[in-house]
Every structure is written in C-alpha cells, then in structure tokens.
SERO-4910 file (N, C-alpha, C, O; in steps of 0.05 Angstrom, whole numbers):
BEGIN
 pado doro    nc1    nc2    nc3   cac1   cac2   cac3    cc1    cc2    cc3    oc1    oc2    oc3
  Unk    A   4387   2145   1343   4372   2130   1324   4368   2101   1334   4385   2089   1347
  Unk    A   4344   2093   1328   4338   2065   1337   4341   2046   1314   4335   2054   1291
  Unk    A   4350   2022   1319   4352   2003   1298   4324   1996   1288   4305   1995   1303
  Unk    A   4322   1991   1262   4296   1984   1250   4288   1956   1257   4264   1952   1262
  Unk    A   4305   1938   1258   4298   1910   1264   4305   1905   1293   4328   1901   1301
  Unk    A   4285   1905   1309   4289   1900   1337   4285   1871   1345   4289   1864   1368
  Unk    A   4278   1854   1326   4272   1826   1333   4298   1812   1339   4319   1817   1328
  Unk    A   4296   1794   1358   4318   1777   1366   4319   1753   1348   4298   1739   1345
  Unk    A   4341   1747   1336   4344   1724   1318   4363   1704   1332   4387   1711   1336
  Unk    A   4353   1681   1340   4370   1662   1355   4390   1648   1337   4408   1635   1348
  Unk    A   4388   1651   1310   4407   1637   1292   4432   1655   1287   4430   1679   1285
  Unk    A   4454   1642   1286   4479   1657   1280   4481   1661   1250   4465   1651   1234
  Unk    A   4501   1677   1242   4505   1683   1214   4512   1658   1198   4502   1655   1175
  Unk    A   4527   1639   1209   4534   1615   1195   4509   1598   1191   4506   1586   1169
  Unk    A   4492   1597   1211   4468   1581   1208   4449   1593   1188   4436   1578   1173
  Unk    A   4448   1619   1186   4432   1633   1166   4443   1627   1138   4428   1622   1119
  Unk    A   4469   1628   1136   4482   1623   1110   4476   1594   1101   4471   1589   1078
  Unk    A   4478   1576   1120   4473   1547   1114   4444   1544   1105   4438   1529   1087
  Unk    A   4425   1557   1118   4397   1556   1111   4392   1566   1083   4378   1554   1067
  Unk    A   4405   1588   1077   4402   1599   1049   4413   1580   1029   4401   1576   1007
  Unk    A   4436   1568   1035   4448   1549   1016   4430   1525   1012   4427   1515    990
  Unk    A   4418   1515   1034   4399   1492   1033   4375   1499   1016   4365   1483   1000
  Unk    A   4364   1523   1020   4341   1532   1004   4348   1534    974   4332   1526    957
  Unk    A   4372   1544    968   4381   1546    940   4384   1518    928   4376   1514    905
  Unk    A   4395   1500    943   4398   1472    934   4371   1460    929   4367   1446    909
  Unk    A   4352   1464    947   4325   1453    944   4312   1465    919   4298   1451    904
  Unk    A   4315   1491    915   4304   1504    891   4316   1492    865   4301   1487    846
  Unk    A   4342   1488    865   4355   1476    841   4345   1448    836   4340   1440    813
  Unk    A   4342   1433    857   4332   1405    854   4304   1405    843   4298   1389    825
  Unk    A   4286   1423    853   4259   1424    842   4259   1432    813   4245   1420    797
  Unk    A   4276   1451    806   4278   1459    777   4288   1436    760   4278   1432    738
  Unk    A   4307   1421    770   4318   1399    754   4297   1377    752   4294   1364    730
  Unk    A   4282   1372    773   4260   1352    771   4240   1360    750   4231   1344    734
  Unk    A   4232   1386    750   4213   1395    730   4224   1392    702   4209   1384    683
  Unk    A   4250   1398    698   4262   1395    672   4262   1366    663   4256   1360    639
  Unk    A   4268   1348    681   4269   1319    674   4241   1310    667   4237   1295    648
  Unk    A   4221   1318    682   4193   1310    677   4183   1322    651   4167   1309    637
  Unk    A   4192   1346    643   4182   1358    618   4198   1348    594   4188   1352    572
  Unk    A   4221   1335    597   4237   1325    575   4259   1344    565   4274   1337    548
  Unk    A   4261   1367    577   4282   1386    569   4309   1375    577   4328   1380    562
  Unk    A   4311   1361    598   4337   1351    608   4348   1330    588   4372   1329    583
  Unk    A   4330   1313    577   4340   1293    557   4351   1307    533   4372   1299    522
  Unk    A   4337   1327    523   4347   1342    500   4374   1355    505   4392   1353    489
  Unk    A   4376   1367    529   4401   1380    536   4423   1360    539   4446   1365    531
  Unk    A   4418   1337    551   4438   1317    554   4447   1306    527   4470   1300    523
  Unk    A   4427   1303    508   4435   1294    482   4453   1315    468   4472   1307    454
  Unk    A   4446   1340    471   4463   1361    459   4491   1361    472   4511   1364    457
  Unk    A   4492   1359    498   4518   1358    511   4534   1334    502   4559   1336    498
  Unk    A   4521   1311    500   4535   1287    490   4546   1291    462   4568   1283    456
  Unk    A   4530   1304    445   4539   1309    417   4563   1328    417   4582   1324    402
  Unk    A   4561   1349    434   4584   1367    436   4609   1353    446   4631   1359    436
  Unk    A   4606   1336    465   4629   1320    475   4641   1303    453   4665   1301    451
  Unk    A   4623   1290    438   4634   1273    416   4648   1290    395   4670   1282    385
  Unk    A   4638   1314    388   4651   1331    370   4679   1340    380   4698   1340    366
  Unk    A   4680   1347    406   4705   1355    418   4725   1332    418   4749   1336    412
  Unk    A   4716   1308    424   4734   1284    423   4744   1279    395   4767   1272    391
  Unk    A   4726   1282    375   4734   1278    347   4755   1299    339   4774   1292    326
  Unk    A   4751   1324    347   4771   1345    341   4797   1338    354   4818   1341    342
  Unk    A   4796   1329    379   4821   1322    393   4835   1299    380   4860   1299    376
  Unk    A   4819   1279    371   4831   1256    357   4844   1264    331   4866   1256    325
  Unk    A   4829   1281    316   4841   1290    290   4866   1307    294   4885   1304    279
  Unk    A   4866   1324    315   4890   1340    321   4913   1321    329   4936   1326    321
  Unk    A   4907   1301    345   4927   1282    353   4938   1266    329   4962   1261    327
  Unk    A   4920   1259    311   4929   1244    287   4947   1262    269   4967   1253    259
  Unk    A   4940   1287    267   4956   1306    251   4984   1308    264   5004   1309    251
  Unk    A   4983   1310    291   5009   1313    306   5026   1288    302   5050   1290    298
  Unk    A   5013   1265    304   5028   1240    300   5039   1237    272   5061   1228    268
  Unk    A   5023   1245    252   5032   1243    224   5055   1263    220   5074   1257    205
  Unk    A   5054   1286    232   5075   1305    230   5101   1294    243   5123   1297    233
  Unk    A   5097   1282    266   5120   1271    281   5131   1246    268   5154   1238    272
  Unk    A   5115   1233    251   5124   1208    239   5143   1213    215   5157   1194    207
  Unk    A   5144   1237    204   5162   1241    182   5191   1240    192   5197   1248    214
  Unk    A   5208   1230    175   5236   1226    182   5249   1253    188   5265   1255    207
  Unk    A   5243   1273    172   5256   1299    176   5248   1310    204   5265   1320    218
  Unk    A   5222   1309    211   5213   1319    237   5226   1303    259   5234   1315    280
  Unk    A   5228   1277    256   5241   1261    277   5270   1268    280   5280   1270    303
  Unk    A   5284   1273    258   5312   1281    261   5314   1309    273   5331   1314    289
  Unk    A   5296   1327    265   5297   1355    274   5290   1357    304   5303   1372    318
  Unk    A   5270   1342    313   5261   1344    340   5276   1325    359   5275   1329    384
  Unk    A   5289   1305    349   5303   1286    366   5285   1263    374   5294   1246    390
  Unk    A   5261   1260    363   5243   1238    370   5253   1212    359   5242   1191    367
  Unk    A   5272   1212    341   5282   1187    330   5299   1172    350   5303   1148    347
  Unk    A   5308   1186    370   5325   1174    391   5308   1158    410   5286   1167    418
  Unk    A   5318   1135    418   5303   1118    437   5310   1125    466   5292   1127    482
  Unk    A   5335   1129    472   5343   1135    499   5335   1163    506   5341   1182    492
  Unk    A   5321   1167    528   5310   1193    536   5333   1212    544   5330   1236    539
  Unk    A   5354   1202    556   5376   1219    564   5389   1231    539   5396   1255    539
  Unk    A   5393   1215    519   5405   1225    494   5385   1244    481   5394   1265    470
  Unk    A   5360   1238    481   5340   1255    469   5339   1283    482   5335   1303    469
  Unk    A   5343   1284    508   5344   1309    523   5367   1326    514   5365   1351    513
  Unk    A   5389   1314    508   5413   1328    499   5415   1331    469   5435   1341    458
  Unk    A   5394   1324    455   5394   1324    426   5398   1352    415   5411   1356    395
  Unk    A   5386   1372    428   5390   1400    419   5419   1408    418   5428   1421    400
  Unk    A   5433   1400    439   5462   1407    440   5477   1392    419   5495   1403    406
  Unk    A   5470   1367    415   5483   1351    393   5477   1364    366   5495   1365    349
  Unk    A   5453   1372    362   5446   1385    336   5461   1411    333   5470   1417    311
  Unk    A   5464   1427    354   5479   1452    352   5508   1446    346   5521   1460    330
  Unk    A   5520   1425    358   5548   1418    352   5550   1409    323   5569   1416    309
  Unk    A   5531   1394    313   5531   1385    285   5529   1408    266   5544   1409    246
  Unk    A   5512   1427    272   5510   1451    255   5535   1467    254   5544   1476    233
  Unk    A   5547   1472    278   5572   1487    278   5594   1472    264   5611   1485    251
  Unk    A   5595   1446    267   5615   1430    252   5611   1433    222   5630   1437    207
  Unk    A   5586   1432    213   5580   1435    185   5589   1462    175   5600   1465    153
  Unk    A   5583   1483    191   5591   1510    183   5621   1512    182   5632   1524    163
  Unk    A   5635   1501    201   5664   1503    201   5676   1488    177   5696   1497    165
  Unk    A   5665   1465    170   5674   1450    146   5669   1466    121   5686   1468    103
  Unk    A   5645   1479    119   5639   1495     96   5659   1519     94   5668   1525     72
  Unk    A   5665   1532    117   5684   1554    116   5712   1544    108   5726   1558     93
  Unk    A   5719   1520    118   5745   1509    110   5747   1505     81   5767   1511     68
  Unk    A   5726   1493     69   5727   1488     40   5726   1514     24   5739   1517      3
  Unk    A   5712   1534     34   5713   1560     21   5741   1573     22   5750   1585      3
  Unk    A   5754   1569     45   5781   1580     47   5800   1565     29   5818   1577     16
  Unk    A   5797   1539     27   5814   1523      9   5810   1532    -20   5829   1534    -36
  Unk    A   5785   1536    -27   5778   1545    -55   5791   1572    -60   5802   1577    -81
  Unk    A   5788   1590    -40   5800   1617    -44   5830   1615    -46   5843   1629    -62
  Unk    A   5843   1598    -30   5872   1594    -32   5880   1583    -59   5900   1593    -71
  Unk    A   5866   1563    -69   5871   1552    -95   5869   1574   -117   5886   1576   -134
  Unk    A   5848   1589   -115   5844   1611   -135   5866   1631   -132   5876   1640   -153
  Unk    A   5875   1638   -108   5896   1657   -104   5922   1646   -116   5937   1661   -129
  Unk    A   5928   1621   -111   5953   1610   -122   5953   1609   -153   5974   1614   -165
  Unk    A   5930   1604   -165   5928   1605   -194   5933   1633   -204   5948   1637   -224
  Unk    A   5921   1653   -191   5925   1681   -200   5954   1689   -196   5965   1703   -212
  Unk    A   5966   1679   -174   5994   1686   -168   6012   1674   -190   6031   1687   -199
  Unk    A   6007   1649   -198   6022   1637   -220   6019   1653   -246   6039   1657   -260
  Unk    A   5994   1661   -252   5990   1677   -276   6005   1703   -275   6017   1711   -295
  Unk    A   6005   1716   -252   6020   1741   -249   6050   1737   -252   6064   1753   -265
  Unk    A   6060   1715   -241   6088   1708   -244   6096   1704   -273   6116   1714   -283
  Unk    A   6079   1689   -288   6084   1685   -317   6083   1711   -332   6099   1715   -350
  Unk    A   6064   1728   -325   6063   1754   -339   6088   1771   -333   6097   1786   -350
  Unk    A   6098   1770   -308   6123   1785   -302   6146   1775   -318   6162   1790   -328
  Unk    A   6149   1748   -319   6171   1736   -335   6169   1744   -364   6189   1751   -377
  Unk    A   6145   1743   -375   6141   1751   -403   6147   1780   -407   6159   1788   -427
  Unk    A   6139   1797   -387   6145   1826   -389   6176   1830   -389   6186   1847   -404
  Unk    A   6190   1816   -372   6219   1818   -370   6232   1810   -397   6249   1824   -407
  Unk    A   6222   1788   -409   6233   1779   -435   6228   1799   -456   6245   1805   -473
  Unk    A   6204   1811   -456   6197   1831   -476   6214   1856   -473   6223   1868   -492
  Unk    A   6219   1864   -447   6237   1887   -442   6265   1881   -452   6278   1899   -463
  Unk    A   6275   1857   -448   6302   1850   -457   6303   1851   -487   6323   1861   -499
  Unk    A   6283   1840   -501   6282   1842   -530   6281   1871   -540   6296   1878   -559
  Unk    A   6265   1887   -527   6264   1915   -535   6290   1929   -530   6299   1944   -547
  Unk    A   6303   1923   -508   6329   1935   -502   6350   1926   -522   6366   1942   -532
  Unk    A   6349   1900   -529   6369   1890   -548   6365   1902   -576   6384   1904   -592
  Unk    A   6340   1908   -582   6335   1920   -609   6339   1950   -609   6342   1961   -631
  Unk    A   6341   1963   -587   6344   1992   -587   6372   2001   -579   6376   2025   -576
  Unk    A   6391   1983   -576   6418   1992   -570   6431   2004   -595   6422   1999   -617
  Unk    A   6452   2019   -591   6465   2032   -613   6477   2012   -633   6476   2016   -657
  Unk    A   6488   1991   -622   6500   1970   -640   6479   1957   -656   6483   1951   -680
  Unk    A   6456   1951   -644   6434   1938   -659   6423   1956   -681   6416   1947   -702
  Unk    A   6421   1982   -675   6411   2001   -695   6431   2004   -717   6424   2005   -741
  Unk    A   6457   2005   -710   6478   2007   -731   6478   1983   -749   6481   1985   -773
  Unk    A   6475   1959   -738   6474   1935   -753   6450   1935   -772   6452   1927   -795
  Unk    A   6427   1944   -762   6403   1944   -778   6406   1964   -801   6397   1959   -824
  Unk    A   6418   1987   -796   6423   2007   -817   6441   1996   -839   6436   2001   -862
  Unk    A   6463   1982   -831   6481   1971   -851   6468   1950   -868   6472   1949   -892
  Unk    A   6451   1933   -855   6437   1913   -871   6418   1925   -891   6414   1914   -913
  Unk    A   6407   1948   -886   6390   1961   -905   6405   1979   -925   6393   1989   -944
  Unk    A   6430   1982   -921   6446   1997   -939   6445   2027   -936   6450   2042   -954
  Unk    A   6439   2035   -913   6438   2064   -907   6464   2071   -893   6475   2056   -879
  Unk    A   6472   2095   -898   6497   2104   -886   6490   2117   -859   6472   2133   -857
  Unk    A   6505   2110   -839   6500   2121   -813   6522   2141   -807   6546   2135   -809
  Unk    A   6513   2164   -800   6532   2185   -795   6529   2194   -766   6507   2194   -754
  Unk    A   6551   2201   -754   6551   2212   -727   6540   2240   -729   6546   2254   -749
  Unk    A   6526   2249   -710   6516   2276   -711   6540   2295   -709   6560   2290   -696
  Unk    A   6536   2318   -722   6558   2338   -722   6559   2351   -695   6538   2357   -682
  Unk    A   6583   2354   -686   6586   2368   -660   6591   2397   -665   6609   2404   -680
  Unk    A   6576   2413   -653   6581   2442   -657   6602   2450   -637   6603   2441   -614
  Unk    A   6619   2467   -646   6640   2475   -629   6633   2501   -615   6650   2512   -600
  Unk    A   6611   2511   -619   6602   2535   -606   6590   2529   -580   6577   2508   -576
  Unk    A   6593   2547   -562   6580   2543   -536   6553   2557   -538   6550   2580   -546
  Unk    A   6533   2543   -530   6506   2554   -531   6500   2565   -503   6501   2551   -482
  Unk    A   6492   2589   -504   6484   2601   -478   6454   2598   -474   6438   2600   -493
  Unk    A   6448   2593   -451   6419   2590   -445   6407   2616   -438   6383   2617   -432
***
C-alpha cells in the first residue's frame, strides 16, 4: 500500500502545533474584536460585574452571620475563641473535656452522697421498726404467760382449774 499523502512537509509536529495554536489565538482575537465593536462585550462585562457583586455580597453576608454567631458568649466558650493566647486556644478542647469529666464526676459524687443519706435514713427506720417489734413481742409474751393469764382470771373473778389428767394410756 502506498501512503495517500506523499507530499513532503518541512515543518515538524511542534511547529505545526504552534501554527494551529497561533491560528486559534488569531481567530479568538478577531471574534473578541467583533464582540467589542458590536457592544456585546460591554453587556457581558456588565453582567459579569453584577454577578461578581452578588457573589461578594453573599460572601459578606455569610461572613457577617459567621461573625455574629462567633460573637455570642456561649459560642465563644464552646469553641475556645474567647481565649487570647493561641497555644491555650489550641488545647481548649482538652481543657473542655477535662472540665466536662470533672463535672460528671462531681455529679456522680453528689448522687452517691444522696443515695448514702437515703440509705442511712432507711436503715434508721428499719432499726426503729425492729426495736418496736421486739418491744411488742415482749409485751405479747408478758401477757400470754401462765402467771399473767392466772392473774387476769382472778381479777375477773373466774375460777381457774387445772386440766384433768387422765390416767389412761392412749394408744395411737
């Protein structure tokens, strides 16, 4: 097979590429000149300027919202922005974590003290109930002894008799 293009081209590939790029640049310049002469470029530039102003306004409003958010005392305490020294501000997260764990440990300590106080109150109440139970058992015992029953029967004027003893042996 024979090559279709038999012509010798003295230009190298780089030179051809450079020529194409120059032609593209010249074409773009001509198009831009036509746009400027027709007034389209001015309109487009005005639109681009308006878009840039809108973007800047959005950025400014976003920055103002961010600053107002950062200016609240709670946010400054939470984020560490209230601190002036940068080294301390970098370690603020660790300090905040230590403060939170300290707060939790203090809360747990107070809950344990409250539980202990409640337990001691319940323990005292149980002890008082045991003492009262023992006194009531003593009173019941003193009222149910044979001598106490005999005394009560005499006071009422009833005769107390001993049960009769049978002399027979009972077989089971």
